[in-house]
C-alpha positions in Angstrom: -92.1 -39.7 70.2 -92.9 -42.9 68.5 -95.3 -45.7 69.8 -95.0 -49.0 68.1 -97.7 -51.6 68.4 -96.0 -54.9 67.5 -99.4 -56.9 67.1 -100.2 -54.6 64.2 -97.5 -55.6 62.1 -97.1 -58.3 59.7 -95.0 -61.5 60.1 -92.6 -62.6 57.0 -92.2 -66.3 56.9 -88.6 -67.5 56.0 -86.8 -71.0 56.1 -85.8 -71.5 59.6 -87.2 -68.2 61.1 -90.0 -65.4 60.8 -89.5 -61.8 61.3 -91.5 -58.7 61.3 -90.3 -55.3 61.1 -91.3 -53.0 64.0 -89.4 -49.8 62.8 -87.4 -48.3 59.7 -85.8 -44.9 60.3 -84.8 -45.0 56.7 -83.5 -47.5 54.4 -80.4 -48.4 56.2 -81.7 -48.9 60.1 -84.3 -50.9 61.2 -85.7 -53.1 64.5 -87.1 -56.5 63.7 -88.7 -58.8 65.9 -87.4 -62.3 65.2 -88.9 -65.9 66.0 -86.9 -69.2 65.6 -89.7 -72.0 65.7 -89.5 -75.1 67.8 -86.7 -77.3 66.2 -85.7 -75.1 63.3 -82.2 -73.2 62.4 -81.5 -70.1 60.7 -78.8 -71.1 58.2 -75.5 -69.7 58.4 -74.8 -66.5 56.9 -72.9 -63.2 57.2 -73.1 -59.6 56.2 -70.1 -57.4 54.7 -72.0 -54.1 55.4 -74.5 -54.2 58.3 -74.1 -54.7 61.8 -76.9 -56.6 63.9 -77.4 -56.0 67.5 -79.7 -58.8 69.1 -81.4 -58.4 72.2 -82.7 -61.5 73.8 -86.2 -62.0 75.0 -86.1 -65.8 75.8 -83.3 -68.3 76.7 -84.2 -71.7 74.7 -81.9 -70.9 71.7 -78.3 -70.8 71.0 -76.0 -69.0 68.3 -72.7 -70.0 66.7 -70.6 -67.1 65.9 -67.5 -67.4 63.7 -67.5 -71.0 65.1 -68.2 -70.2 68.9 -71.2 -71.5 70.5 -72.7 -68.6 72.4 -75.8 -69.2 74.8 -77.5 -66.0 75.7 -80.0 -65.3 78.6 -82.8 -62.8 78.7 -81.5 -59.1 78.4 -78.3 -60.4 77.1 -77.0 -58.1 74.1 -74.9 -59.8 71.1 -73.3 -57.6 68.2 -72.7 -59.3 65.1 -70.3 -57.3 63.1 -69.6 -57.2 59.2 -68.1 -60.8 58.2 -69.0 -62.7 61.4 -70.5 -66.0 60.1 -73.4 -66.8 62.3 -76.4 -69.1 62.7 -79.3 -69.7 65.1 -80.6 -72.8 66.6 -83.7 -73.7 68.4 -83.6 -77.4 69.7 -86.4 -77.0 71.9 -90.5 -77.2 72.0 -90.8 -73.4 72.4 -90.3 -70.4 70.3 -86.9 -68.7 70.5 -87.5 -64.9 70.5 -85.2 -61.8 70.1 -85.1 -58.2 68.9 -82.6 -57.4 65.8 -81.6 -54.0 65.6 -80.0 -53.6 62.0 -77.7 -50.6 61.2 -76.2 -50.0 57.7 -78.8 -52.3 56.6 -78.8 -53.3 52.8 -81.0 -55.7 51.0 -78.5 -57.6 49.2 -76.2 -57.8 52.1 -76.8 -61.6 53.0 -74.3 -64.2 52.1 -74.6 -68.2 52.7 -71.7 -70.4 52.5 
């Protein structure tokens, strides 16, 4: 059994979003909590190796994946496969929160256009 107390984990601040790693199984697989602050956008990007599985905790944001706008609700799951171009937008006054399960994670596998 693994019991993770997320409040004890440190936040990493990045342009347009914040994240904290909740658990790493090995260097290739991890779970992160991600927050898009009010009125912020995580820039359009893609990965060539990793798959990202998003589980939504709030409903005040949306995504654009391969040009398609997706508005997930709480408990929805979205799977971003390698080479899917995606961004996250929060146009509200509240934080947009979700979990990211990263599979086949590689540090340098982030590309912006």
